[in-house]
C-alpha positions as a Markdown table, in Angstrom:
| # | Residue | x | y | z |
|---|---|---|---|---|
| 1 | Met | -1.7 | 22.7 | -20.7 |
| 2 | Ala | 2.0 | 23.1 | -20.0 |
| 3 | Arg | 4.1 | 20.2 | -20.9 |
| 4 | His | 6.5 | 19.4 | -18.1 |
| 5 | Arg | 9.9 | 17.7 | -18.2 |
| 6 | Ile | 9.6 | 15.1 | -15.5 |
| 7 | Ile | 11.7 | 12.5 | -13.6 |
| 8 | Phe | 9.4 | 9.8 | -12.4 |
| 9 | Met | 10.4 | 7.9 | -9.2 |
| 10 | Gly | 8.4 | 4.8 | -8.2 |
| 11 | Thr | 8.9 | 1.0 | -7.8 |
| 12 | Pro | 5.8 | -1.3 | -7.2 |
| 13 | Asp | 2.6 | -2.0 | -9.1 |
| 14 | Phe | 0.9 | 0.9 | -7.2 |
| 15 | Ser | 3.1 | 3.4 | -9.1 |
| 16 | Val | 2.6 | 2.1 | -12.7 |
| 17 | Pro | -0.8 | 3.7 | -13.5 |
| 18 | Ala | 0.6 | 7.2 | -12.6 |
| 19 | Leu | 3.6 | 6.7 | -14.9 |
| 20 | Arg | 1.4 | 5.6 | -17.7 |
| 21 | Ala | -1.1 | 8.5 | -17.1 |
| 22 | Ile | 1.7 | 11.2 | -17.1 |
| 23 | Val | 3.1 | 9.8 | -20.4 |
| 24 | Asp | -0.5 | 9.6 | -21.9 |
| 25 | Ala | -1.1 | 13.3 | -20.9 |
| 26 | Gly | 1.8 | 14.4 | -23.1 |
| 27 | His | 4.4 | 15.2 | -20.5 |
| 28 | Asp | 8.1 | 14.4 | -21.2 |
| 29 | Val | 9.3 | 11.8 | -18.9 |
| 30 | Leu | 13.1 | 12.2 | -19.1 |
| 31 | Ala | 14.0 | 9.3 | -16.8 |
| 32 | Val | 12.5 | 6.7 | -14.4 |
| 33 | Tyr | 14.0 | 5.9 | -11.1 |
| 34 | Cys | 13.2 | 2.7 | -9.2 |
| 35 | Gln | 14.5 | 0.1 | -6.9 |
| 36 | Pro | 17.1 | -2.3 | -8.4 |
| 37 | Pro | 16.1 | -5.8 | -9.7 |
| 38 | Lys | 16.0 | -8.3 | -6.8 |
| 39 | Pro | 15.6 | -12.1 | -6.5 |
| 40 | Ala | 11.9 | -13.0 | -6.2 |
| 41 | Gly | 9.6 | -16.1 | -6.4 |
| 42 | Arg | 10.4 | -19.7 | -5.6 |
| 43 | Gly | 13.4 | -19.9 | -8.0 |
| 44 | Gln | 14.8 | -16.6 | -6.6 |
| 45 | Gln | 15.3 | -15.4 | -10.2 |
| 46 | Ile | 16.4 | -11.7 | -10.5 |
| 47 | Gln | 13.4 | -9.7 | -11.5 |
| 48 | Lys | 12.8 | -6.1 | -12.5 |
| 49 | Thr | 10.3 | -4.1 | -10.6 |
| 50 | Pro | 6.9 | -3.3 | -12.1 |
| 51 | Val | 7.8 | 0.3 | -12.8 |
| 52 | His | 11.1 | -0.8 | -14.4 |
| 53 | Arg | 9.3 | -3.1 | -16.8 |
| 54 | Ala | 6.7 | -0.5 | -17.6 |
| 55 | Ala | 9.3 | 2.2 | -18.2 |
| 56 | Glu | 11.1 | -0.1 | -20.7 |
| 57 | Glu | 7.9 | -0.8 | -22.4 |
| 58 | Leu | 7.4 | 3.0 | -22.8 |
| 59 | Gly | 11.0 | 3.4 | -24.0 |
| 60 | Ile | 12.1 | 5.5 | -21.0 |
| 61 | Glu | 15.6 | 5.2 | -19.6 |
| 62 | Val | 15.7 | 3.6 | -16.2 |
| 63 | Tyr | 18.0 | 4.3 | -13.3 |
| 64 | Thr | 18.3 | 2.0 | -10.3 |
| 65 | Pro | 20.7 | 3.5 | -7.8 |
| 66 | Lys | 20.9 | 1.8 | -4.4 |
| 67 | Ser | 21.2 | 5.2 | -2.7 |
| 68 | Leu | 20.9 | 8.8 | -3.7 |
| 69 | Arg | 23.2 | 10.1 | -1.0 |
| 70 | Lys | 26.4 | 9.9 | -3.1 |
| 71 | Glu | 27.5 | 13.0 | -5.0 |
| 72 | Glu | 27.8 | 11.0 | -8.2 |
| 73 | Ala | 24.2 | 9.8 | -8.1 |
| 74 | Gln | 23.1 | 13.3 | -7.3 |
| 75 | Ala | 25.0 | 14.8 | -10.2 |
| 76 | Ile | 23.4 | 12.3 | -12.6 |
| 77 | Phe | 20.0 | 13.2 | -11.3 |
| 78 | Ala | 20.5 | 16.9 | -11.6 |
| 79 | Ala | 21.9 | 16.5 | -15.1 |
| 80 | His | 18.5 | 15.7 | -16.5 |
| 81 | Lys | 17.5 | 19.3 | -15.9 |
| 82 | Ala | 14.0 | 18.3 | -15.0 |
| 83 | Asp | 11.2 | 20.7 | -14.3 |
| 84 | Leu | 10.0 | 18.5 | -11.4 |
| 85 | Ala | 10.1 | 14.9 | -10.1 |
| 86 | Val | 7.0 | 12.9 | -9.4 |
| 87 | Val | 7.5 | 10.4 | -6.6 |
| 88 | Val | 5.1 | 7.5 | -5.7 |
| 89 | Ala | 6.2 | 4.6 | -3.5 |
| 90 | Tyr | 9.8 | 4.9 | -4.6 |
| 91 | Gly | 11.4 | 3.3 | -1.5 |
| 92 | Leu | 14.4 | 5.6 | -1.0 |
| 93 | Ile | 14.8 | 8.7 | 1.0 |
| 94 | Leu | 15.5 | 11.8 | -1.2 |
| 95 | Pro | 18.3 | 13.9 | 0.3 |
| 96 | Arg | 18.2 | 17.7 | 0.0 |
| 97 | Pro | 20.3 | 18.0 | -3.2 |
| 98 | Val | 17.9 | 15.7 | -5.0 |
| 99 | Leu | 14.8 | 17.5 | -3.7 |
| 100 | Asp | 16.3 | 20.8 | -4.8 |
| 101 | Ala | 17.6 | 19.6 | -8.3 |
| 102 | Pro | 14.3 | 20.1 | -10.3 |
| 103 | His | 13.6 | 23.8 | -10.5 |
| 104 | Leu | 9.9 | 23.2 | -9.5 |
| 105 | Gly | 10.9 | 20.7 | -6.8 |
| 106 | Cys | 9.5 | 17.2 | -6.1 |
| 107 | Ile | 5.9 | 16.2 | -5.6 |
| 108 | Asn | 4.6 | 13.0 | -4.1 |
| 109 | Ile | 1.5 | 10.9 | -4.6 |
| 110 | His | 0.6 | 9.6 | -1.1 |
| 111 | Gly | -2.0 | 6.9 | -0.3 |
| 112 | Ser | -3.8 | 8.6 | 2.6 |
| 113 | Leu | -5.6 | 11.8 | 3.6 |
| 114 | Leu | -2.6 | 13.6 | 5.2 |
| 115 | Pro | -1.7 | 14.2 | 7.9 |
| 116 | Arg | -3.3 | 10.8 | 8.8 |
| 117 | Trp | -1.1 | 7.9 | 8.0 |
| 118 | Arg | 2.2 | 9.3 | 7.1 |
| 119 | Gly | 4.8 | 6.7 | 6.4 |
| 120 | Ala | 5.2 | 3.3 | 4.9 |
| 121 | Ala | 1.9 | 1.4 | 5.1 |
| 122 | Pro | -1.0 | 3.9 | 4.8 |
| 123 | Ile | -3.4 | 1.8 | 3.0 |
| 124 | Gln | -3.2 | -1.2 | 5.3 |
| 125 | Arg | -3.2 | 1.0 | 8.5 |
| 126 | Ala | -6.3 | 2.8 | 7.5 |
| 127 | Ile | -8.3 | -0.5 | 7.3 |
| 128 | Leu | -6.7 | -1.9 | 10.4 |
| 129 | Ala | -7.8 | 1.3 | 12.4 |
| 130 | Gly | -11.4 | 1.0 | 11.1 |
| 131 | Asp | -11.3 | 4.3 | 9.2 |
| 132 | Ala | -14.4 | 5.1 | 7.3 |
| 133 | Glu | -12.5 | 6.6 | 4.4 |
| 134 | Thr | -9.1 | 7.3 | 3.1 |
| 135 | Gly | -7.8 | 8.8 | -0.2 |
| 136 | Ile | -4.9 | 10.3 | -2.1 |
| 137 | Thr | -2.9 | 13.4 | -1.2 |
| 138 | Ile | -0.6 | 15.2 | -3.8 |
| 139 | Met | 2.0 | 17.1 | -1.8 |
| 140 | Arg | 5.2 | 19.0 | -2.3 |
| 141 | Met | 8.1 | 17.0 | -0.8 |
| 142 | Glu | 10.2 | 18.2 | 2.1 |
| 143 | Glu | 13.0 | 16.3 | 4.0 |
| 144 | Gly | 10.4 | 15.3 | 6.7 |
| 145 | Leu | 8.4 | 12.1 | 6.4 |
| 146 | Asp | 5.3 | 13.1 | 4.4 |
| 147 | Thr | 5.2 | 16.5 | 6.0 |
| 148 | Gly | 5.0 | 18.7 | 2.9 |
| 149 | Pro | 2.2 | 21.1 | 1.9 |
| 150 | Met | -0.7 | 19.7 | 0.1 |
| 151 | Leu | -1.7 | 20.4 | -3.6 |
| 152 | Leu | -4.7 | 18.2 | -4.1 |
| 153 | Arg | -6.7 | 15.5 | -2.3 |
| 154 | Asp | -9.5 | 13.1 | -3.1 |
| 155 | Thr | -11.4 | 10.6 | -0.9 |
| 156 | Cys | -12.2 | 7.0 | -1.1 |
| 157 | Pro | -14.7 | 5.2 | 1.2 |
| 158 | Ile | -13.6 | 2.0 | 3.1 |
| 159 | Met | -16.5 | -0.5 | 3.0 |
| 160 | Ser | -17.1 | -3.5 | 5.2 |
| 161 | Thr | -15.8 | -5.7 | 2.4 |
| 162 | Thr | -12.8 | -3.6 | 1.4 |
| 163 | Thr | -9.4 | -5.3 | 1.6 |
| 164 | Ala | -5.9 | -3.8 | 1.4 |
| 165 | Gly | -5.7 | -5.3 | -2.2 |
| 166 | Ser | -8.9 | -3.7 | -3.5 |
| 167 | Leu | -8.1 | -0.4 | -1.8 |
| 168 | His | -4.6 | -0.5 | -3.2 |
| 169 | Asp | -6.0 | -0.7 | -6.7 |
| 170 | Ala | -8.6 | 2.0 | -6.2 |
| 171 | Leu | -6.1 | 4.4 | -4.8 |
| 172 | Ser | -3.5 | 3.6 | -7.4 |
| 173 | Asp | -6.0 | 4.6 | -10.2 |
| 174 | Met | -7.0 | 7.7 | -8.1 |
| 175 | Gly | -3.5 | 8.8 | -7.8 |
| 176 | Ala | -2.9 | 8.6 | -11.5 |
| 177 | Lys | -5.9 | 10.8 | -12.2 |
| 178 | Leu | -5.0 | 13.3 | -9.5 |
| 179 | Ile | -1.4 | 13.7 | -10.6 |
| 180 | Val | -2.6 | 14.5 | -14.2 |
| 181 | Arg | -5.1 | 17.1 | -12.8 |
| 182 | Thr | -2.3 | 18.6 | -10.7 |
| 183 | Leu | 0.1 | 19.0 | -13.6 |
| 184 | Ala | -2.6 | 20.2 | -16.0 |
| 185 | Asp | -3.8 | 23.1 | -14.0 |
| 186 | Asp | -0.3 | 24.2 | -13.3 |
| 187 | Arg | -0.6 | 23.8 | -9.5 |
| 188 | Val | 3.1 | 23.0 | -9.5 |
| 189 | Leu | 3.9 | 26.5 | -10.8 |
| 190 | Leu | 1.7 | 28.4 | -8.4 |
| 191 | Pro | 1.8 | 29.0 | -4.6 |
| 192 | Gln | -1.4 | 27.0 | -4.0 |
| 193 | Ala | 0.0 | 24.4 | -1.6 |
| 194 | Val | -1.7 | 24.3 | 1.8 |
| 195 | Ala | 0.2 | 23.4 | 4.9 |
| 196 | Gln | -0.9 | 20.2 | 6.6 |
| 197 | Pro | -2.7 | 20.7 | 9.9 |
| 198 | Ser | -0.8 | 20.0 | 13.0 |
| 199 | Glu | -3.7 | 18.0 | 14.5 |
| 200 | Gly | -4.6 | 14.5 | 13.5 |
| 201 | Val | -1.1 | 13.3 | 12.6 |
| 202 | Thr | -0.6 | 9.5 | 12.7 |
| 203 | Tyr | 2.2 | 7.3 | 11.4 |
| 204 | Ala | 1.7 | 4.1 | 9.4 |
| 205 | Ala | 4.4 | 1.8 | 10.6 |
| 206 | Lys | 5.9 | -0.7 | 8.2 |
| 207 | Leu | 4.2 | -4.1 | 8.3 |
| 208 | Thr | 5.8 | -7.4 | 9.4 |
| 209 | Arg | 4.6 | -10.9 | 8.9 |
| 210 | Glu | 3.9 | -11.2 | 12.6 |
| 211 | Asp | 1.2 | -8.4 | 12.2 |
| 212 | Gly | -0.9 | -11.1 | 10.6 |
| 213 | Arg | -1.1 | -13.5 | 13.5 |
| 214 | Ile | -4.7 | -13.8 | 14.7 |
| 215 | Asp | -5.4 | -13.8 | 18.4 |
| 216 | Trp | -8.9 | -15.3 | 18.9 |
| 217 | Thr | -9.3 | -13.5 | 22.2 |
| 218 | Arg | -9.5 | -10.2 | 20.5 |
| 219 | Ser | -12.9 | -8.9 | 19.3 |
| 220 | Ala | -14.2 | -10.3 | 16.0 |
| 221 | Lys | -14.5 | -6.8 | 14.7 |
| 222 | Asp | -10.8 | -6.2 | 15.2 |
| 223 | Ile | -9.9 | -9.6 | 13.7 |
| 224 | Asp | -12.1 | -8.8 | 10.6 |
| 225 | Leu | -10.2 | -5.6 | 10.1 |
| 226 | Gln | -6.9 | -7.4 | 10.6 |
| 227 | Ile | -7.8 | -10.1 | 7.9 |
| 228 | Arg | -9.0 | -7.5 | 5.4 |
| 229 | Gly | -6.3 | -4.9 | 6.2 |
| 230 | Leu | -3.4 | -7.3 | 5.6 |
| 231 | Gln | -4.8 | -9.1 | 2.5 |
| 232 | Pro | -2.9 | -10.0 | 0.4 |
| 233 | Trp | 0.3 | -9.4 | 2.4 |
| 234 | Pro | 1.3 | -10.4 | 5.0 |
| 235 | Gly | -2.1 | -12.0 | 5.3 |
| 236 | Gly | -4.1 | -13.0 | 8.4 |
| 237 | Phe | -3.1 | -16.4 | 9.8 |
| 238 | Phe | -3.4 | -18.7 | 13.0 |
| 239 | Met | -1.4 | -21.6 | 14.0 |
| 240 | Leu | -2.3 | -25.3 | 14.3 |
| 241 | Gly | 0.6 | -26.5 | 16.4 |
| 242 | Glu | 3.5 | -25.6 | 14.2 |
| 243 | Glu | 1.5 | -25.3 | 11.1 |
| 244 | Met | 0.4 | -21.9 | 9.7 |
| 245 | Val | -3.1 | -21.5 | 8.3 |
| 246 | Lys | -3.8 | -18.5 | 6.2 |
| 247 | Val | -7.3 | -16.8 | 6.3 |
| 248 | Leu | -7.8 | -15.7 | 2.8 |
| 249 | Ser | -11.3 | -14.4 | 3.3 |
| 250 | Ala | -13.8 | -14.3 | 6.2 |
| 251 | Glu | -16.9 | -12.5 | 7.5 |
| 252 | Tyr | -17.6 | -10.7 | 10.8 |
| 253 | Val | -20.5 | -12.3 | 12.7 |
| 254 | Pro | -21.6 | -10.1 | 15.6 |
| 255 | Asp | -24.1 | -12.3 | 17.5 |
| 256 | Val | -21.7 | -15.1 | 18.8 |
| 257 | Ser | -21.2 | -16.0 | 22.5 |
| 258 | Ala | -18.7 | -18.8 | 23.2 |
| 259 | Lys | -15.2 | -19.3 | 24.4 |
| 260 | Ala | -12.6 | -17.7 | 22.1 |
| 261 | Gly | -11.2 | -20.2 | 19.6 |
| 262 | Thr | -14.3 | -22.4 | 19.7 |
| 263 | Ala | -15.6 | -23.9 | 16.3 |
| 264 | Leu | -19.3 | -23.3 | 15.7 |
| 265 | Asp | -21.7 | -24.3 | 13.1 |
| 266 | Gly | -21.2 | -22.7 | 9.7 |
| 267 | Ala | -17.4 | -22.5 | 10.0 |
| 268 | Val | -17.6 | -19.7 | 12.6 |
| 269 | Ile | -14.8 | -19.3 | 15.1 |
| 270 | Ala | -15.7 | -17.6 | 18.3 |
| 271 | Ala | -13.6 | -14.5 | 19.2 |
| 272 | Gly | -13.4 | -12.5 | 22.4 |
| 273 | Gln | -16.5 | -10.7 | 21.3 |
| 274 | Gly | -18.5 | -12.0 | 18.3 |
| 275 | Gly | -17.2 | -14.5 | 15.8 |
| 276 | Ile | -15.4 | -14.9 | 12.4 |
| 277 | Lys | -16.8 | -17.0 | 9.6 |
| 278 | Leu | -14.1 | -18.7 | 7.7 |
| 279 | Leu | -14.8 | -18.4 | 4.0 |
| 280 | Ser | -11.5 | -19.4 | 2.5 |
| 281 | Val | -8.3 | -20.7 | 4.2 |
| 282 | Gln | -5.1 | -22.3 | 3.1 |
| 283 | Arg | -2.9 | -24.7 | 5.0 |
| 284 | Ala | 0.8 | -24.7 | 4.4 |
| 285 | Gly | 1.7 | -26.4 | 1.1 |
| 286 | Lys | -1.9 | -27.0 | 0.2 |
| 287 | Arg | -4.5 | -25.4 | -2.0 |
| 288 | Pro | -7.2 | -22.9 | -0.6 |
| 289 | Thr | -10.3 | -24.5 | 0.6 |
| 290 | Asp | -13.6 | -23.3 | 2.1 |
| 291 | Gly | -13.9 | -22.9 | 5.9 |
| 292 | Ile | -16.4 | -25.9 | 6.3 |
| 293 | Ser | -14.2 | -28.3 | 4.5 |
| 294 | Phe | -11.1 | -27.1 | 6.5 |
| 295 | Leu | -12.9 | -27.7 | 9.8 |
| 296 | Asn | -14.3 | -31.1 | 8.7 |
| 297 | Gly | -10.7 | -32.1 | 7.8 |
| 298 | Leu | -9.7 | -31.4 | 11.3 |
| 299 | Arg | -12.6 | -33.6 | 12.5 |
| 300 | Leu | -13.9 | -30.8 | 14.7 |
| 301 | His | -17.5 | -30.7 | 15.9 |
| 302 | Ala | -19.4 | -27.7 | 17.0 |
| 303 | Gly | -18.2 | -26.7 | 20.4 |
| 304 | Asp | -14.7 | -28.1 | 19.9 |
| 305 | Ser | -11.8 | -25.6 | 20.1 |
| 306 | Leu | -9.1 | -25.2 | 17.5 |
| 307 | Pro | -6.0 | -27.2 | 18.6 |
């Protein structure tokens, strides 16, 4: 197996297994690029990103430029004289001089089966759309948004209990294994990349907190996908007056016929079609509780509507 000189570019938890796998496989990681430390948590303390912390633990030099568009940043990047860059959830656009700097180019670990769900939130969008499966695509990077030719892919089923959190972890581990396979069989050296098909292209738009707002007039099946697809962030929620109530977990109940928003026995809330059983919810500033206790606290009886 060839030993490559690699620049690793990633930021969140999703990227860490790939970094560790590349190091464990014996490749020479010359530098790690990630987003700069930012305030986080209740105290808004400056915190390093998960990849930053992992790189320091591994003894790898870390770079955190706010942009790669300036000539100085591009010169520093090129000076590493890397064979290639491996990119996974980095968070910055790579301009042409950066893409061209490694003599084997840049390859990306993307959390979908391209060309479906190009863009920022492929894991969540796959669940929200009710897809039966998703996966990981290893691709050569171009200036377009996730448009490059594909080197390797693998699939992962989306089950009725799959959440964005559980799928995130499964795909993160899959990506780590696939990138090691990609590097091991020298796919980066050979012209084996396959162009993405022109049909089936979809875009995974960035999520906002408002995406989590539950509308009980929608079908219960869609609400179930929304709750699972947005867990843990931004999370499904509904409003009690001015108060936000997060739905941490729930179940789809098909055989329900009542006005949308009606509370039924067993902590089931009627939707436009079917119902949603509240398993765990959390009111603002309070601890999570089960759905029955939550509804009892509101003094709702079967047939009453959520306020």
